[in-house]
C-alpha positions in Angstrom: 33.7 47.5 190.1 35.2 44.8 192.3 33.4 41.6 193.0 32.8 40.4 196.5 34.1 37.0 197.5 30.8 35.5 198.7 32.3 32.5 200.5 34.9 34.6 202.5 32.3 37.2 203.5 29.7 34.6 204.5 32.3 32.7 206.6 33.4 35.8 208.3 29.8 36.9 209.2 28.8 33.4 210.2 31.8 33.0 212.6 31.2 36.4 214.0 27.6 35.6 214.7 28.5 32.3 216.4 31.1 34.1 218.6 28.6 36.8 219.5 26.2 34.1 220.6 28.9 32.7 222.9 29.7 36.2 224.3 26.1 37.1 224.9 25.5 33.7 226.7 28.6 34.2 228.9 27.4 37.8 229.7 23.9 36.5 230.4 25.2 33.9 232.8 27.1 36.6 234.7 23.9 38.6 235.0 24.7 41.4 232.5 22.5 40.5 229.6 20.0 38.0 231.2 17.0 39.6 229.4 18.8 39.2 226.0 19.5 35.6 226.9 15.8 35.0 227.6 14.9 36.7 224.3 17.4 34.5 222.4 15.7 31.4 223.9 12.4 32.6 222.6 13.6 33.5 219.1 16.2 30.8 218.3 15.0 27.3 217.8 18.1 25.4 219.1 19.4 27.9 221.7 19.2 27.2 225.4 21.2 28.0 228.6 22.9 24.6 228.7 26.1 23.7 226.8 24.3 21.7 224.2 21.8 24.6 223.8 24.6 27.1 223.4 26.3 24.8 220.8 23.1 24.4 218.9 22.5 28.2 219.0 26.0 28.8 217.7 25.5 26.4 214.8 22.1 28.0 214.1 23.6 31.5 214.1 26.4 30.4 211.8 24.1 28.7 209.3 21.5 31.5 209.1 24.1 34.2 208.9 26.2 32.3 206.4 23.2 31.6 204.1 21.8 35.2 204.2 25.2 36.8 203.7 26.1 34.5 200.9 22.8 35.2 199.1 23.2 39.0 199.5 26.8 39.0 198.2 25.8 36.7 195.3 22.9 39.0 194.4 25.2 42.1 194.7 27.7 40.5 192.3 25.0 39.7 189.8 23.8 43.3 189.8 27.3 44.5 189.6 28.2 42.9 186.2 
């Protein structure tokens, strides 16, 4: 079976997560997903409605998504030998 490129997959998922944080924040500021924005402020340590809070939330989303995806892909490749 083919191996998964852990680094490429983790980067893709991390970037997607950070961009989704940006989109949800923009939508929340326009009033569409304001409840989601409030929930993100409760669940994410570095997220907030300000620019620095958004930047911190995007970094947090990237790091957590990257680490989890890399670990899952690495484990998959180890089982797939």
